[in-house]
C-alpha positions in Angstrom: 63.3 68.5 88.2 60.1 67.3 89.8 60.0 66.8 93.6 58.4 63.5 94.6 56.1 63.4 97.6 57.7 62.1 100.8 56.9 58.5 101.6 55.5 57.5 105.0 58.3 57.3 107.5 57.4 53.7 108.5 58.2 52.7 104.9 61.6 54.4 105.2 62.2 52.5 108.4 61.3 49.2 106.7 64.2 49.8 104.2 66.5 49.6 107.2 64.8 46.6 108.7 63.0 48.6 111.4 59.6 47.4 112.7 56.7 49.6 113.7 57.5 49.2 117.4 61.1 50.5 116.7 59.7 53.9 115.7 58.0 56.7 117.7 56.4 58.9 115.0 55.9 62.7 115.0 53.3 62.7 112.2 53.7 60.9 108.9 57.3 61.9 108.0 59.3 62.2 111.2 60.2 59.5 113.8 62.5 58.7 116.6 64.3 55.4 116.6 64.2 53.4 119.8 67.8 52.7 121.0 66.8 49.1 121.7 67.4 48.4 117.9 71.1 48.4 118.7 70.6 45.4 121.0 69.0 43.4 118.1 71.1 41.4 115.6 72.3 43.4 112.6 69.6 42.8 110.0 72.1 42.6 107.1 74.9 40.0 106.6 77.6 42.4 105.3 79.9 44.5 107.5 79.2 48.3 107.3 81.6 50.9 106.0 81.7 54.5 107.3 82.3 57.4 104.9 83.2 60.9 106.3 82.3 64.0 104.2 84.5 67.0 105.0 85.6 70.1 103.1 88.4 72.6 102.3 88.3 75.9 104.2 84.9 77.3 103.2 83.6 80.6 101.8 81.0 82.3 104.0 78.3 80.4 102.2 79.9 77.0 102.8 81.1 74.4 100.4 77.9 72.2 100.4 79.0 69.3 102.7 75.5 68.5 103.7 74.1 68.8 100.2 77.0 66.6 98.9 76.3 64.0 101.7 72.7 63.9 100.8 73.3 63.6 97.1 75.9 60.9 97.7 73.5 58.9 99.8 70.9 59.1 97.0 73.5 58.0 94.5 74.3 54.9 96.6 70.6 54.1 96.6 70.5 54.3 92.8 73.4 51.9 92.7 71.3 49.4 94.7 73.4 49.8 97.8 72.1 49.7 101.4 72.8 53.2 102.8 71.9 55.4 105.7 72.9 59.0 106.2 74.0 60.3 109.7 73.7 64.1 109.8 73.5 66.9 112.4 70.4 68.9 113.3 70.2 72.5 112.3 70.4 75.3 114.9 67.8 78.0 114.9 70.6 80.7 115.2 72.1 80.2 111.7 68.7 79.3 110.2 67.3 82.7 111.2 70.6 84.5 110.8 72.9 84.4 107.8 73.2 80.8 106.6 69.5 79.9 106.3 68.3 76.3 106.4 70.7 73.3 106.8 68.8 70.6 105.1 70.7 70.6 101.8 69.4 72.1 98.6 68.2 71.6 95.0 67.8 67.9 94.2 69.7 66.9 97.4 67.6 67.7 100.4 66.3 66.0 103.5 62.6 66.5 104.1 60.4 67.9 105.7 62.8 70.8 105.5 60.7 73.3 107.4 60.1 71.0 110.3 63.8 69.9 110.5 65.1 73.5 110.3 62.8 75.1 112.8 61.7 72.8 115.7 62.1 69.2 114.5 61.4 66.8 117.3 62.4 69.2 120.1 66.0 67.9 120.7 67.5 71.4 120.8 64.8 72.6 123.2 65.4 69.7 125.5 69.1 70.4 125.5 68.5 74.1 126.2 66.1 73.2 129.1 68.4 70.7 130.7 71.4 73.1 130.5 69.5 76.0 132.0 68.0 73.8 134.7 71.5 73.2 136.0 72.2 76.9 135.9 69.0 77.6 137.8 69.8 74.9 140.4 73.3 76.4 140.9 72.0 79.9 141.5 69.2 78.6 143.7 71.8 76.7 145.8 73.8 79.9 146.4 70.6 81.9 147.2 69.4 79.2 149.6 72.4 79.2 151.9 75.3 77.8 149.7 76.2 74.9 152.0 78.7 73.7 149.4 80.6 76.9 149.8 80.5 77.8 146.0 82.6 80.8 145.1 80.3 83.1 143.0 83.4 84.4 141.3 84.4 81.0 140.1 81.2 79.7 138.5 81.9 78.0 135.1 78.4 77.1 134.0 76.8 79.7 131.8 73.3 79.6 130.2 72.4 78.8 126.6 69.8 79.8 124.0 69.4 78.5 120.5 69.6 81.9 118.9 72.3 84.3 117.6 72.1 87.0 120.3 75.2 89.0 120.8 73.6 91.1 123.6 73.6 88.0 125.8 77.3 87.2 125.6 78.0 88.9 128.9 75.3 89.7 131.4 74.8 90.5 135.1 72.1 88.5 136.9 70.5 88.6 140.3 69.8 92.3 140.3 66.7 93.8 142.0 67.3 93.1 145.7 67.7 90.2 148.1 64.7 88.2 146.9 66.0 88.1 143.3 69.2 86.1 143.9 72.9 86.8 144.3 74.2 89.3 141.8 77.1 88.0 139.6 78.5 88.2 136.1 77.7 85.4 133.6 76.6 85.1 130.0 75.0 83.0 127.3 76.4 80.6 124.7 74.4 79.3 121.8 72.9 75.9 122.4 75.1 74.2 119.8 78.1 75.1 122.0 76.4 73.7 125.2 78.3 71.0 127.0 75.0 69.2 127.3 74.9 69.1 123.5 78.3 67.5 123.4 77.4 65.0 126.2 74.3 63.9 124.3 76.2 63.6 121.1 79.1 61.5 122.6 77.0 59.3 124.9 76.7 55.6 124.0 73.4 55.1 125.9 71.2 56.6 128.7 73.5 55.3 131.5 76.5 56.8 129.8 74.7 60.1 129.6 73.8 59.9 133.3 77.5 59.4 134.2 78.5 62.3 132.0 75.9 64.6 133.6 77.0 63.5 137.1 80.7 64.5 136.5 79.9 67.8 134.8 82.1 70.5 136.4 80.1 73.7 137.1 82.0 75.7 139.7 84.7 75.8 142.4 84.3 76.3 146.1 86.0 79.1 148.1 88.9 76.7 148.8 89.2 75.6 145.2 87.4 72.3 145.3 85.4 71.3 142.2 81.6 71.3 142.3 79.8 68.9 139.9 76.2 68.5 138.8 75.9 65.4 141.0 76.6 67.6 144.1 73.8 69.9 143.0 71.5 66.9 142.6 70.6 68.0 139.1 71.6 65.0 137.0 68.4 63.0 137.4 66.1 65.8 136.3 68.4 66.7 133.4 68.4 63.1 132.3 64.6 63.1 132.4 64.5 66.1 130.1 67.0 64.4 127.8 65.6 60.9 127.7 63.7 61.1 124.5 66.2 63.5 122.9 68.9 60.8 123.1 67.0 58.7 120.5 68.1 59.5 116.9 65.6 61.0 114.4 64.7 59.3 111.2 63.8 61.3 108.1 64.3 60.8 104.4 65.9 62.6 101.4 63.8 63.8 98.4 64.5 60.5 96.7 63.6 58.4 99.8 67.1 57.5 101.2 67.0 57.1 105.0 68.7 59.7 107.0 69.3 59.8 110.8 69.5 63.5 111.8 70.6 63.9 115.4 72.7 66.3 117.5 74.0 69.7 116.3 77.3 70.9 117.7 79.1 73.5 115.6 82.6 72.6 114.5 84.2 76.0 115.1 83.2 76.2 118.7 82.4 72.6 119.6 83.2 69.1 118.2 81.1 69.4 115.0 79.8 65.8 114.6 76.4 64.2 114.8 75.7 61.8 117.7 77.5 58.5 118.4 74.1 56.7 118.7 73.0 57.9 115.3 76.3 56.9 113.6 76.2 53.6 115.4 72.6 53.0 114.4 73.4 53.8 110.7 76.2 51.4 110.8 74.0 48.8 112.4 71.2 49.0 109.9 72.9 49.7 106.6 76.0 48.5 104.6 77.1 52.1 104.0 76.9 54.9 106.6 77.7 58.4 105.3 78.2 61.2 107.8 79.7 64.7 107.7 81.7 66.9 110.0 81.4 70.7 110.2 83.4 73.3 108.3 86.9 72.5 107.0 88.8 69.3 107.7 91.0 71.1 110.2 87.9 71.6 112.4 85.1 69.1 112.5 87.0 66.2 110.8 90.0 66.5 113.2 87.6 66.3 116.1 85.6 63.5 114.4 88.8 61.3 114.4 90.6 62.5 117.6 87.5 62.7 119.9 84.5 60.8 118.4 86.3 57.9 116.7 88.9 57.6 119.4 86.2 57.5 122.1 83.5 55.4 120.4 85.7 53.1 118.4 84.7 54.2 114.9 86.9 54.3 111.8 86.3 55.6 108.3 86.9 53.8 105.1 87.4 57.0 103.2 87.1 60.8 103.5 85.3 62.8 100.8 86.8 66.3 100.7 84.3 68.7 99.2 85.8 71.6 97.2 84.2 74.3 95.1 85.8 76.5 92.4 84.5 79.5 94.3 86.4 78.6 97.4 89.6 77.9 95.5 89.4 81.2 93.7 88.8 83.0 97.1 91.9 81.2 98.5 93.8 82.2 95.4 93.2 85.9 96.1 90.1 86.5 94.0 87.8 89.0 95.8 84.6 87.3 97.1 82.3 89.3 94.7 84.3 87.9 91.7 84.6 84.3 92.7 81.7 83.3 90.4 83.5 84.7 87.3 85.5 82.2 85.2 89.2 82.3 86.3 91.4 79.3 85.8 94.5 81.1 87.1 92.7 82.1 90.3 91.6 78.5 90.7 95.1 77.2 90.4 96.3 79.9 92.9 94.0 78.5 95.5 95.1 74.9 95.2 97.5 75.1 98.2 94.5 75.1 100.5 93.2 71.9 98.9 96.7 70.5 99.2 96.9 71.1 102.9 93.6 69.4 103.6 94.6 66.4 101.5 97.8 66.2 103.6 95.7 66.4 106.8 93.5 63.5 105.7 96.6 61.4 105.1 98.0 62.3 108.5 95.1 60.1 109.9 96.1 57.3 107.4 92.8 57.8 105.6 92.0 57.8 101.9 91.1 61.2 100.5 88.6 61.6 97.6 88.1 65.1 96.3 84.5 65.9 95.3 84.1 69.0 93.2 80.7 70.4 94.1 79.7 71.9 90.7 77.9 75.2 90.3 76.1 76.3 87.2 78.7 78.8 86.1 81.8 76.5 86.6 83.8 76.0 83.4 85.4 72.9 82.1 88.8 74.7 82.0 88.6 75.5 85.7 87.5 72.0 86.6 90.4 70.6 84.6 92.8 72.5 86.8 91.6 70.6 89.8 91.4 67.3 88.0 95.0 67.6 86.8 96.2 68.5 90.3 94.5 65.5 91.8 95.9 63.2 89.1 99.4 64.5 89.7 99.2 63.9 93.4 97.5 60.5 93.3 94.2 61.7 94.7 90.9 60.2 93.6 88.6 62.9 92.0 85.0 63.2 90.9 82.8 66.1 89.8 79.4 66.0 91.6 76.4 67.8 90.2 74.0 66.6 92.9 72.4 70.0 93.5 71.0 70.2 90.0 70.5 66.4 89.4 70.0 64.8 92.8 71.4 61.3 93.1 72.1 61.0 89.4 74.5 63.9 89.7 76.6 62.1 92.3 76.8 58.7 90.7 80.4 59.2 89.5 81.4 60.2 93.1 79.6 57.1 94.5 81.3 54.8 92.0 84.7 56.3 92.8 84.1 55.7 96.5 83.1 52.1 96.0 86.2 51.5 93.8 88.6 53.3 96.2 87.3 51.5 99.3 88.0 48.1 97.8 91.7 48.9 98.3 93.5 47.8 101.5 92.0 49.4 104.6 94.4 51.2 106.9 93.4 51.7 110.5 93.0 55.2 111.9 96.1 56.9 113.3 95.1 59.8 115.6 97.1 62.9 115.8 97.9 62.5 119.5 97.5 60.1 122.4 95.0 61.2 125.0 97.8 60.6 127.6 100.0 63.3 126.1 100.2 66.5 128.2 97.7 69.2 127.2 100.1 71.7 125.7 101.6 69.0 123.6 98.2 67.9 122.3 97.4 71.5 121.4 100.8 71.9 119.6 100.3 68.7 117.6 97.0 69.8 116.3 98.1 73.4 115.6 101.3 72.5 113.9 100.1 69.5 112.0 96.5 70.4 111.1 96.8 74.2 110.7 100.5 74.5 109.8 101.3 76.8 112.7 105.0 77.3 113.6 104.2 77.7 117.3 101.5 78.0 119.9 101.4 80.9 122.3 99.5 80.6 125.7 98.2 83.7 127.4 98.6 84.1 131.1 94.9 83.1 131.6 95.5 79.9 129.5 98.5 79.0 131.6 96.5 79.4 134.8 93.8 77.1 133.2 96.4 74.5 132.4 97.6 74.6 136.1 94.0 74.0 137.2 93.7 71.1 134.7 96.8 69.5 136.1 95.8 70.0 139.7 92.3 68.5 139.2 93.5 65.5 137.1 91.9 66.3 133.8 95.2 66.1 131.7 94.2 62.9 129.9 91.1 64.4 128.2 91.3 65.0 124.5 91.1 68.6 123.2 88.4 70.4 121.3 89.9 73.5 119.7 87.6 76.4 119.1 88.9 78.3 116.1 87.7 80.4 113.2 86.3 78.4 110.3 87.5 81.0 107.7 91.2 80.2 107.8 93.5 77.3 108.6 95.0 79.7 111.1 93.3 81.4 114.0 93.1 84.7 112.0 90.1 84.7 109.7 91.8 87.1 107.4 94.5 84.6 106.4 93.3 82.8 103.3 94.9 80.0 101.2 97.6 78.1 103.0 99.1 80.4 105.7 102.6 79.7 106.9 104.9 80.9 109.7 102.0 82.0 111.9 101.4 81.5 115.6 98.2 80.2 117.2 97.2 82.1 120.4 95.4 80.1 123.1 93.6 82.5 125.4 91.6 80.0 127.6 91.3 76.2 128.2 88.0 75.2 129.6 87.2 71.9 131.3 84.2 70.0 129.9 84.3 67.0 132.2 80.9 65.7 131.2 81.6 65.9 127.5 85.0 64.4 128.2 87.2 67.0 126.5 89.0 70.3 127.1 87.8 73.3 125.1 90.7 75.3 123.8 89.7 78.9 122.9 92.0 80.4 120.2 92.1 83.8 118.6 89.0 85.9 118.9 86.5 83.0 118.6 83.1 83.5 120.3 80.7 80.9 121.5 77.7 83.1 120.9 77.3 84.3 117.3 75.6 87.6 116.3 72.9 88.2 113.7 74.0 89.9 110.4 72.7 93.4 109.5 69.8 91.8 107.5 69.1 88.5 109.1 67.1 85.9 107.1 64.5 86.0 109.9 63.3 89.2 108.2 62.2 87.3 105.1 60.5 84.4 107.0 56.7 84.3 106.8 53.7 82.1 106.7 51.5 82.4 103.5 48.4 80.3 103.2 49.6 78.1 106.0 53.0 77.5 104.3 56.3 78.7 105.7 58.2 80.8 103.2 61.6 82.5 103.0 63.6 79.7 104.7 66.3 79.2 102.2 
């Protein structure tokens, strides 16, 4: 299929009712949207509906949530609907590591892909700088006399970098003598796991972001008192670095559908949703806002509802659950190298994973719509297996061929969504109340979403829970960090695991973000590069970037 040239970004803004003064352009095809547009009357008479795109437990290559979201948005445009996408920004770590670019694929991409994937408008760099500024202020305070009495053994605030670099997971700083600082152990997380990233994504406006920065917990004193960013006088400078980054970014799909791309937390180690301001802006400017949440429904979508929607007041009209025959065959016991081979029996054997995710959607009282992301080698016999299962269980189903055909390939899915959302709307029912005690919140998510029989807390986790109770953070929601490769906390358990335990090894306080990070299993907040990273194939030829898949 031919790829049309991108339109000037101001024209894309005009589709949403944006004026020239509402946009700050980064060249002809990128722009930031001024947050003041949210204070203007909604330019359209209809009320907006929010559609969430999630997925079953993915293969290592992913199930194509972003590609599906983009193709679906293009299909809504072809149906004459007013639509705006709300997506996350790519992280350099995965782009240069194993996954490659995160701007969709085939006929369903956002553009300019190279700019979005590599540096975009600098949001990730601003978040990295603001986070590390606070780390520098903290170490400088200790070096300069430590009048707050900070205990160097109880510093919580690590540094971040937007790169997969396992060598930085645990480091010792301050070596080299008295003039080089105070030696201590620390480490790096990837920027997508930064609490500053979460704060930016969950903030309603600049003042909300300031308050979150102020209350960020960074350390404890020698006598156990909390030390916040406000006490280190770092909030103002951090806010200055983040001011422009808080504004959502406007780009377009290959077919000219508007897309707000903003914020980039991972769903396995963070809350996995794009920013509140971008979602709110999409709902303000269009009749349909389509967003996605990272990895399987048990990760990003659970946090989308229990953290983002509960905190910002959003609700979804429907959930699109993306599935592939490849993933179903993997969950049915077919070895990964053979999942591309036709295998109707293997497909059927993997349906329990799909079944569990459908159950999970219904726990939130939301409408599930299964979207089969079609690959070239998929057979009609295999597809019929999934279609029959959905018909038997009363689940709406559509095959989507958006990768090959762009918006045209997702028209059946778009029509199915329009039809299904005309039914009676049921308000969101979260899995837990924020007022529940912390262990109970963790158990509710683990037993309901994952299917665990019990939750085991290590000695360190129990100590963390004691600190949380002592400091008064019990009413915060939870953000569980867990492998994306399984419904359990063991990446080797495929399909629909049963009779397993989830092990909680630590519970971290993210007071600025407004949630507690629950670390389970062996999950790490700093990924490593694969043996042959995609960075090795990246190059510039005749001024054009090549090798960024």
